[in-house]
C-alpha positions as CSV (number, residue, x, y, z in Angstrom):
1,M,283.9,13.0,202.2
2,L,286.0,12.3,205.3
3,Y,283.7,9.4,206.2
4,S,284.2,7.9,202.7
5,D,288.0,8.2,202.9
6,K,288.0,6.6,206.3
7,S,285.9,3.7,205.1
8,H,288.2,3.2,202.1
9,F,291.2,3.2,204.4
10,F,289.8,0.5,206.6
11,L,288.7,-1.5,203.6
12,T,292.1,-1.4,202.0
13,L,293.6,-2.2,205.4
14,R,291.5,-5.2,206.1
15,F,291.2,-6.8,202.7
16,P,294.9,-8.1,202.6
17,V,294.4,-9.6,206.1
18,F,291.1,-11.2,205.0
19,F,292.7,-12.6,201.8
20,K,295.7,-14.0,203.7
21,K,293.5,-15.7,206.2
22,H,291.1,-17.2,203.6
23,R,293.4,-17.4,200.7
24,S,293.0,-21.2,200.1
25,R,289.2,-20.9,200.2
26,I,289.0,-17.9,197.9
27,I,291.2,-19.7,195.4
28,A,289.1,-22.9,195.7
29,L,285.9,-20.9,195.3
30,C,287.2,-19.1,192.2
31,A,288.3,-22.5,190.7
32,W,284.9,-23.9,191.4
33,V,283.1,-21.1,189.7
34,I,285.4,-21.3,186.7
35,L,284.8,-25.0,186.5
36,I,281.0,-24.6,186.5
37,A,281.2,-21.8,184.0
38,A,283.5,-23.8,181.7
39,V,281.0,-26.7,181.7
40,G,278.1,-24.3,180.9
41,I,280.1,-22.7,178.1
42,F,281.1,-26.0,176.6
43,M,277.4,-27.3,176.6
44,K,276.3,-24.0,175.0
45,T,279.0,-24.0,172.3
46,Q,278.4,-27.7,171.5
47,D,274.6,-27.1,171.4
48,Y,274.3,-29.7,174.2
49,S,270.9,-29.3,176.0
50,P,270.0,-30.7,179.5
51,R,267.8,-33.2,177.7
52,D,270.9,-34.5,175.7
53,L,272.8,-34.7,179.0
54,M,270.0,-36.8,180.6
55,K,269.8,-39.0,177.6
56,F,273.6,-39.6,177.7
57,F,273.4,-40.5,181.4
58,Y,270.4,-42.7,180.9
59,H,272.0,-44.9,178.2
60,T,275.4,-44.9,179.8
61,I,273.9,-46.3,183.0
62,K,271.4,-48.6,181.5
63,D,273.6,-50.2,178.8
64,T,276.5,-51.2,181.0
65,S,276.8,-54.0,183.6
66,Y,278.5,-51.6,185.9
67,G,275.7,-49.0,185.6
68,P,275.0,-49.0,189.4
69,V,278.6,-48.0,190.1
70,L,278.5,-45.3,187.5
71,F,275.2,-44.0,188.9
72,T,276.7,-43.8,192.4
73,L,279.8,-42.0,191.1
74,L,277.6,-39.6,189.2
75,Y,275.7,-38.9,192.3
76,I,278.9,-38.3,194.3
77,I,280.2,-35.7,191.9
78,R,276.8,-34.1,191.3
79,P,277.1,-31.4,194.0
80,I,280.3,-30.2,192.5
81,F,278.5,-29.2,189.3
82,L,275.3,-28.3,191.1
83,F,273.3,-30.8,189.0
84,P,269.7,-31.0,190.4
85,A,269.2,-34.1,192.6
86,W,265.6,-34.7,191.6
87,T,266.6,-35.5,188.0
88,L,268.8,-38.4,189.2
89,Y,265.9,-39.6,191.5
90,T,263.7,-39.7,188.4
91,L,266.4,-41.3,186.3
92,A,267.0,-44.0,188.9
93,G,263.3,-45.0,188.8
94,A,263.3,-45.0,184.9
95,V,266.4,-47.3,184.7
96,Y,266.0,-49.6,187.7
97,G,262.3,-49.4,188.6
98,F,261.0,-48.4,192.0
99,W,262.8,-50.7,194.5
100,G,266.1,-50.8,192.6
101,G,266.1,-47.1,192.0
102,F,265.3,-46.5,195.7
103,A,268.2,-48.7,196.9
104,Y,270.8,-47.1,194.6
105,T,269.5,-43.6,195.3
106,L,269.7,-44.1,199.0
107,V,273.4,-45.0,198.7
108,G,274.3,-42.4,196.1
109,A,272.3,-39.5,197.6
110,G,273.5,-40.2,201.1
111,I,277.2,-40.0,200.0
112,S,276.4,-37.0,197.7
113,S,274.8,-35.1,200.6
114,M,277.9,-35.6,202.7
115,V,280.1,-34.4,199.8
116,A,278.1,-31.2,199.6
117,Y,278.1,-30.9,203.4
118,G,281.8,-31.3,203.4
119,I,282.3,-28.6,200.8
120,G,280.0,-26.3,202.8
121,R,281.9,-26.9,206.0
122,Y,285.2,-26.2,204.2
123,F,284.0,-22.8,203.1
124,A,282.1,-22.0,206.3
125,K,285.1,-22.7,208.6
126,D,286.1,-19.7,210.7
127,M,283.2,-17.7,209.2
128,P,282.1,-15.2,211.9
129,L,278.3,-15.5,211.9
130,D,277.9,-15.0,215.7
131,G,277.7,-11.7,217.3
132,K,277.1,-9.6,214.1
133,H,273.3,-9.7,213.9
134,K,271.1,-10.8,216.8
135,F,268.4,-12.3,214.5
136,V,271.0,-14.4,212.6
137,E,272.7,-15.5,215.9
138,T,269.3,-16.5,217.4
139,W,268.3,-18.6,214.5
140,K,271.7,-20.1,214.1
141,H,271.7,-21.4,217.7
142,K,268.2,-22.7,217.4
143,I,269.1,-24.7,214.3
144,E,272.3,-25.9,215.9
145,E,270.3,-27.2,218.9
146,N,267.6,-28.8,216.6
147,G,269.7,-29.7,213.7
148,F,268.0,-33.1,213.1
149,T,264.5,-31.8,213.1
150,T,265.4,-28.7,211.0
151,V,267.1,-30.8,208.3
152,L,264.3,-33.4,208.3
153,I,261.5,-30.8,207.9
154,M,263.4,-29.0,205.1
155,R,263.9,-32.3,203.3
156,L,260.3,-33.3,203.6
157,L,259.2,-29.9,202.2
158,Y,261.3,-30.6,199.1
159,I,263.6,-27.6,199.6
160,P,266.3,-28.0,197.0
161,F,268.7,-30.8,198.0
162,D,271.9,-28.7,197.9
163,V,270.3,-25.7,199.5
164,V,269.8,-27.9,202.6
165,N,273.2,-29.5,202.3
166,F,275.1,-26.2,202.1
167,G,272.8,-24.4,204.5
168,A,273.2,-27.1,207.2
169,A,277.0,-26.9,206.8
170,F,277.1,-23.1,207.0
171,L,274.8,-23.1,210.1
172,N,277.0,-25.6,211.8
173,V,274.5,-28.5,212.0
174,G,276.5,-31.6,213.2
175,W,277.2,-34.2,210.5
176,K,275.6,-37.0,212.5
177,P,272.1,-35.4,212.8
178,F,272.4,-34.1,209.3
179,L,273.1,-37.5,207.8
180,A,270.5,-39.2,210.0
181,A,267.8,-36.7,209.0
182,T,268.8,-37.0,205.3
183,L,268.6,-40.8,205.2
184,L,265.4,-40.8,207.2
185,S,263.7,-38.2,205.0
186,M,264.7,-40.1,201.8
187,I,262.6,-43.0,202.9
188,V,259.6,-40.7,202.4
189,D,260.4,-37.9,200.0
190,T,262.5,-39.6,197.3
191,G,259.8,-42.2,196.7
192,A,257.7,-39.7,194.9
193,F,260.3,-38.9,192.3
194,I,261.5,-42.5,191.9
195,S,257.9,-43.7,191.5
196,F,257.4,-41.0,188.9
197,G,260.5,-42.1,187.0
198,S,259.3,-45.7,187.1
199,T,256.0,-44.7,185.5
200,I,257.6,-43.4,182.3
201,K,257.7,-45.8,179.4
202,N,259.4,-45.4,176.0
203,I,262.0,-43.1,177.5
204,D,264.9,-44.3,175.4
205,S,264.6,-41.5,172.8
206,F,263.8,-38.8,175.3
207,E,261.2,-37.5,172.8
208,L,258.2,-36.0,174.7
209,S,255.8,-37.2,172.0
210,Q,256.8,-40.8,172.5
211,L,256.7,-40.9,176.3
212,Q,254.0,-42.9,178.0
213,V,253.1,-42.7,181.7
214,D,251.5,-45.3,183.9
215,H,248.7,-43.3,185.5
216,G,248.4,-45.7,188.4
217,H,252.0,-45.3,189.5
218,L,251.7,-41.6,188.8
219,F,248.8,-41.4,191.3
220,I,251.1,-43.2,193.8
221,S,253.8,-40.6,193.3
222,F,251.2,-37.9,194.0
223,L,250.1,-39.6,197.2
224,L,253.8,-40.0,198.3
225,L,254.2,-36.3,197.7
226,L,251.3,-35.4,199.9
227,F,252.4,-37.9,202.6
228,S,255.8,-36.2,202.7
229,F,254.2,-32.8,203.4
230,M,251.9,-34.4,206.1
231,V,254.9,-35.9,207.9
232,A,256.7,-32.6,207.8
233,Y,253.7,-30.9,209.3
234,V,253.4,-33.6,212.0
235,V,257.1,-33.3,212.9
236,H,256.8,-29.5,213.1
237,R,253.7,-29.6,215.3
238,Y,255.4,-32.2,217.6
239,H,258.4,-30.0,218.2
240,H,256.5,-26.7,218.2
241,P,253.2,-27.4,220.0
242,K,250.6,-24.6,220.1
243,K,250.7,-22.7,223.4
244,S,247.4,-23.0,225.3
245,S,245.7,-19.8,225.9
246,P,245.3,-18.8,229.6
C-alpha cells in the first residue's frame, strides 16, 4: 500500500513537468489522432469505401492536365493520413504506365518520405531513449552508425513505408543517409508495384469482374519482387559477413 501511494505521488509530481516540457507535441499528437479519426468517421458515415477513394484519386489524376502535380501533392500529404504508399505505387503504374509512373513516384515518394521523417523527428525530439534499457541503447547506436544500410535493407524487404520513415526518425538516423537509402531502394523495390499497376487493364470502373491483367508484365513484377529480396540479402551479407570458424 505504501509503495502504491509512493508511486502515485511521483506520477502526479512528474506528469505536470512532462506535460509542460512536451506540451506542443502532445497537443499536435492529439490533433493528428483527431484528424485521422474524423476522416475515418466521415468515410464510414458516407459509406465511402477504400475502393471508392482509389477510384476518385484515379479519375482525378487521370482526367486532368495537371494530374502529375496532384499526384505529387497527394503523395506529400499521404503520411499525414497514414495512407498506404503501395496503393499510390500501383495507381501511378495504372495511370502513367511503368516509366511515367516510376518517375512521378520517385519524386512524390521521396518528398513524402521526408515529410514523414520530419514528423517523426518532431515527436522524437528530446525523447530519452538512451540509458534506460541496454538492449535498446545498443541497437539504437548500431542503427545510428549504419543508418544508410539499415534503411536500405528495410526498404528492400518491403517493410511498410511509414514504419521505416517514423522508425528511422525515432532512432535518430541522419536525414542524408535516410534519403539516399530511400531513393536508391526505390529504383529496385517500387518497380514491382508500378509494374503491377501498369499490367491492369479496364481499371476505370474499379470493378474486379472487369479487370484484366497482362500476365507478361505481372511476371516481370514478380521477378522484380524477388530481385529486391536478393539485393537485400546481398547487402546484409556484405555488411555482416559470416565469421570464419577457428
